[in-house]
C-alpha positions in Angstrom: 0.6 10.1 16.3 -1.0 13.2 14.1 -3.1 15.3 16.5 -6.4 15.7 15.5 -7.6 19.2 13.8 -5.8 21.0 11.0 -2.9 23.0 11.1 -3.9 26.6 11.2 -1.2 29.4 9.3 -1.6 32.7 11.3 -0.2 35.6 9.8 0.4 38.3 7.1 -0.2 37.6 3.6 1.8 38.3 1.0 1.7 38.7 -3.4 5.1 38.0 -4.4 6.0 38.9 -8.2 9.1 37.0 -9.9 10.1 39.3 -13.3 13.2 37.1 -14.9 15.2 38.9 -18.0 18.5 39.2 -19.3 21.0 42.1 -18.6 23.5 41.3 -20.6 24.2 44.7 -21.1 24.4 48.1 -19.0 23.1 51.0 -19.5 24.5 54.5 -21.4 26.3 56.3 -18.7 25.3 54.1 -15.4 26.9 50.9 -14.2 24.1 49.5 -13.9 22.4 46.5 -15.9 19.3 47.0 -18.9 17.3 44.2 -18.0 15.2 42.8 -20.7 12.1 41.2 -19.9 11.3 37.4 -20.0 8.2 36.4 -17.2 6.8 36.9 -14.7 5.1 35.5 -12.1 3.2 35.3 -9.0 2.5 33.4 -5.9 1.0 33.8 -2.8 4.5 35.3 -0.5 4.4 35.2 3.6 1.7 33.3 5.4 0.3 32.2 1.9 3.3 30.6 0.8 4.0 29.0 4.5 0.2 27.6 3.8 0.9 26.4 0.9 4.1 24.7 1.8 2.8 22.9 4.4 -0.6 21.7 2.5 2.2 19.8 0.3 2.8 17.9 3.3 -0.5 18.0 5.9 -3.8 17.0 5.0 -6.0 19.9 5.9 -4.4 23.3 6.6 -6.3 26.3 7.3 -5.0 29.9 6.8 -6.0 32.7 8.6 -4.5 36.1 7.1 -5.8 39.6 6.7 -6.7 40.0 2.7 -8.2 43.6 1.1 -10.4 44.4 -1.7 -8.1 45.4 -4.4 -6.8 43.5 -7.5 -4.0 41.9 -5.6 -6.3 40.8 -2.6 -7.9 38.8 -5.8 -5.0 37.7 -7.0 -4.2 35.8 -4.1 -7.9 34.2 -3.0 -7.3 32.8 -6.5 -3.8 31.0 -6.0 -4.8 30.1 -3.0 -8.3 28.6 -4.3 -9.0 24.5 -3.3 -5.4 24.0 -2.2 -5.7 25.7 1.2 -9.1 26.6 3.2 -8.7 30.5 4.0 -10.5 32.6 6.3 -9.9 36.0 6.2 -9.5 39.2 8.8 -10.3 43.0 7.6 -6.7 44.3 5.6 -6.6 48.2 5.5 -5.4 49.8 2.9 -4.0 47.6 -0.7 -2.5 44.2 -0.6 1.5 44.4 0.0 3.1 43.3 -3.4 7.0 42.0 -2.7 8.2 42.6 -6.3 12.0 40.5 -7.6 13.8 41.3 -10.5 15.9 38.4 -11.8 18.6 38.3 -13.9 19.5 35.6 -16.9 22.4 36.8 -18.5 25.6 37.8 -17.0 28.1 36.8 -14.2 27.2 34.6 -11.8 27.3 35.4 -8.0 30.6 34.8 -6.3 29.8 35.7 -3.0 30.1 32.6 -1.0 28.1 32.0 2.6 30.8 31.6 5.4 31.9 28.0 5.7 34.7 25.8 6.4 37.8 26.8 4.3 38.1 24.0 2.3 34.5 24.6 1.4 35.6 28.0 0.2 38.4 26.8 -1.3 37.0 24.7 -3.7 34.0 27.2 -4.2 36.8 29.8 -5.4 38.9 26.8 -7.9 35.6 25.4 -9.2 34.1 26.2 -13.0 31.2 28.4 -12.5 28.3 28.8 -15.0 25.9 31.6 -15.5 22.9 30.9 -12.8 20.2 33.5 -12.1 20.4 36.6 -9.7 18.8 38.8 -7.7 19.5 42.5 -8.9 16.7 44.5 -7.2 13.5 43.8 -4.6 10.5 46.3 -4.6 7.8 46.3 -1.7 5.0 48.3 -2.4 1.3 48.3 -0.9 0.4 50.0 2.6 -2.0 47.5 4.0 -1.8 46.7 7.6 -4.3 44.3 9.6 -6.3 46.4 12.1 -8.0 45.2 15.7 -11.8 44.9 14.4 -13.6 41.8 15.9 -12.1 38.3 15.2 -14.6 36.6 13.1 -16.1 33.7 14.3 -14.4 31.6 11.6 -11.0 33.0 13.1 -12.2 32.1 15.7 -13.3 28.0 15.7 -10.1 27.4 13.3 -7.9 28.2 16.3 -10.2 26.2 18.5 -10.1 23.3 16.5 -6.2 23.9 15.2 -4.1 20.4 15.9 -1.7 22.3 16.0 -0.1 26.6 15.0 1.8 28.2 13.2 2.4 31.9 13.4 4.1 33.5 10.1 4.5 36.8 11.2 5.6 39.2 8.4 5.4 42.5 10.2 1.5 43.8 8.8 -0.2 43.8 12.0 -1.6 40.4 11.9 0.0 39.1 15.4 -0.7 42.5 16.7 -4.1 41.9 17.0 -5.3 42.0 20.9 -8.2 39.2 20.6 -6.3 37.2 18.1 -3.2 37.3 21.1 -5.5 36.1 23.7 -6.9 33.0 21.7 -3.0 32.0 20.5 -1.7 32.7 24.2 -4.6 30.1 25.6 -4.5 27.6 22.8 -0.6 28.0 23.4 -1.2 25.7 26.4 -3.1 23.1 24.4 -1.4 22.5 21.3 2.1 22.8 19.5 2.6 26.4 18.1 5.8 26.8 16.2 6.1 31.1 15.9 8.0 32.5 12.8 9.0 36.1 14.1 10.0 39.5 12.2 11.7 42.8 13.1 8.3 44.8 12.4 5.8 42.2 13.9 5.3 41.5 17.2 6.6 39.1 19.7 5.4 35.6 20.6 2.6 34.7 22.9 4.3 33.4 26.4 4.1 29.0 26.0 4.8 28.9 22.2 6.9 25.5 21.8 9.4 26.6 19.1 10.3 30.4 18.1 12.6 30.6 15.2 13.8 34.0 14.8 16.6 34.3 12.0 20.8 35.2 13.4 20.7 39.0 12.5 16.3 39.3 14.2 18.5 37.6 17.4 21.4 39.6 17.1 20.0 43.0 17.2 17.0 41.5 20.1 19.9 40.5 22.0 22.7 42.6 21.3 26.6 42.1 22.6 29.5 39.6 22.0 27.3 36.6 22.6 27.0 33.4 20.4 23.8 32.7 19.2 23.0 29.7 21.3 23.7 32.0 24.1 20.6 34.6 22.4 18.8 31.3 22.3 19.1 30.8 25.7 18.3 33.9 26.4 15.1 34.7 24.3 13.3 31.3 25.9 13.4 33.2 29.2 12.3 36.1 27.3 9.8 35.2 25.4 8.7 32.2 28.2 9.2 29.9 25.1 9.5 26.0 25.8 12.3 26.3 22.6 14.0 28.8 20.6 15.8 27.8 17.4 17.8 30.4 15.8 18.1 29.7 12.2 21.6 30.5 10.4 21.0 29.7 6.8 23.8 28.3 5.5 24.7 26.5 8.8 21.5 24.9 10.1 19.9 26.4 13.2 20.8 26.8 17.2 18.1 24.7 19.2 17.8 25.5 23.0 15.2 24.3 25.2 14.1 25.7 28.4 15.8 23.9 31.0 18.4 22.6 28.8 22.2 22.5 30.8 23.7 23.8 26.7 22.6 24.8 23.7 23.4 22.5 20.6 24.1 23.5 17.0 22.6 21.8 14.0 24.4 21.8 11.1 23.0 21.2 7.2 24.0 17.4 6.3 27.3 18.1 4.0 25.7 16.2 1.3 23.1 19.1 1.0 25.2 22.5 1.3 24.8 23.9 -1.8 28.1 26.9 -2.4 28.3 30.4 -3.7 24.7 32.1 -3.5 22.1 30.0 -4.2 18.3 31.3 -4.2 16.9 30.9 -1.0 14.1 33.1 -1.2 11.1 30.9 1.0 13.8 29.1 3.0 13.1 30.6 6.3 9.1 29.5 5.2 10.0 26.2 4.6 11.6 25.8 8.3 8.9 27.0 10.3 6.5 24.5 8.1 8.8 21.6 8.5 8.5 22.1 12.0 5.6 23.1 12.6 4.1 19.9 10.3 6.6 17.4 12.5 4.9 19.0 15.9 1.9 18.2 14.1 2.4 15.4 13.4 3.6 14.0 17.4 7.5 14.4 17.2 9.5 16.2 19.7 11.1 19.6 19.6 14.9 18.6 19.1 13.3 16.0 16.0 11.5 19.1 14.6 14.1 21.8 14.3 16.4 18.7 13.1 14.1 18.1 10.2 13.3 21.7 9.8 17.3 22.2 9.2 17.1 19.3 6.5 14.0 20.7 4.7 15.0 24.0 4.3 18.5 23.1 2.8 17.0 20.8 0.4 14.0 23.3 -0.7 17.4 25.9 -1.4 18.7 22.4 -3.1 16.4 22.2 -5.1 16.1 26.1 -6.3 13.6 27.2 -3.3 10.4 29.0 -5.5 11.9 29.5 -8.0 12.4 26.1 -9.0 15.1 27.1 -10.5 18.5 24.7 -8.7 21.1 26.2 -7.9 24.8 25.3 -9.7 26.8 23.1 -8.4 30.5 21.7 -8.2 31.3 18.6 -8.7 33.8 18.6 -6.3 30.5 19.0 -3.4 30.2 14.9 -3.5 33.7 14.1 -3.1 
């Protein structure tokens, strides 16, 4: 049964820009591609993307994020208008922009994610068509959320929430002391899914589910440990009810407080994509799906299992670019 109240997304709102071009030649005297411009697309990123993904599956979504007064912030407001309800915190500095340059020409990427040997063999033997590939990412903008008094609209949104997703992207929203105190209070009353970031703040105690990726979990718990042991340690350290360490193409490892063991949740074989597909935004989809499942009254294990499937489906469909990856005919054999 869906909990009363909206799904509230809290976090750093970024402006994502995809620049797509053809790269059929290299520059003279340098082994770098020359990208001839084809198209440019902008969209909300960070918590903004998470809110839009949530709105596709949830009737009422509220986004609590920091916005500035520059052209980038105005663009974000227009992109979000009519799709999610926005409650603004004050952003100090300019809107953070993440620009990704993708090419349509040249050879398709040949690097494949770690997987079963049979999968790698099939990948190497199958003919491949050319596919769009990211060749550069540029991050700009100085914006950070400060410690200004929390607006009454933000407090009201959090107090009315049926569930909360914290989408941290390391730009200060999750460090706001008043916001953290309110999140810690609400964690005792509604489920909170927290997607942490290496440059962000740690989850508040009582979070229902935290979703660090494998590299971040390894940085937090260094040593010769597997992801399941790291998940168990992070449950203890963060005082959370559960942790799911995401593993990209291999799904996730889930551990719940008090359980005798952790367990892996693999990507269903029919959704496994060979090669190097565009997975941009898959982590947001994972966290959104888990939060949505908790919002509709499902348990933690179900939420993580459904999140793995949903993130894989998202990549299968082309992720944020909407360009499905090239797939082998043998995949379903």
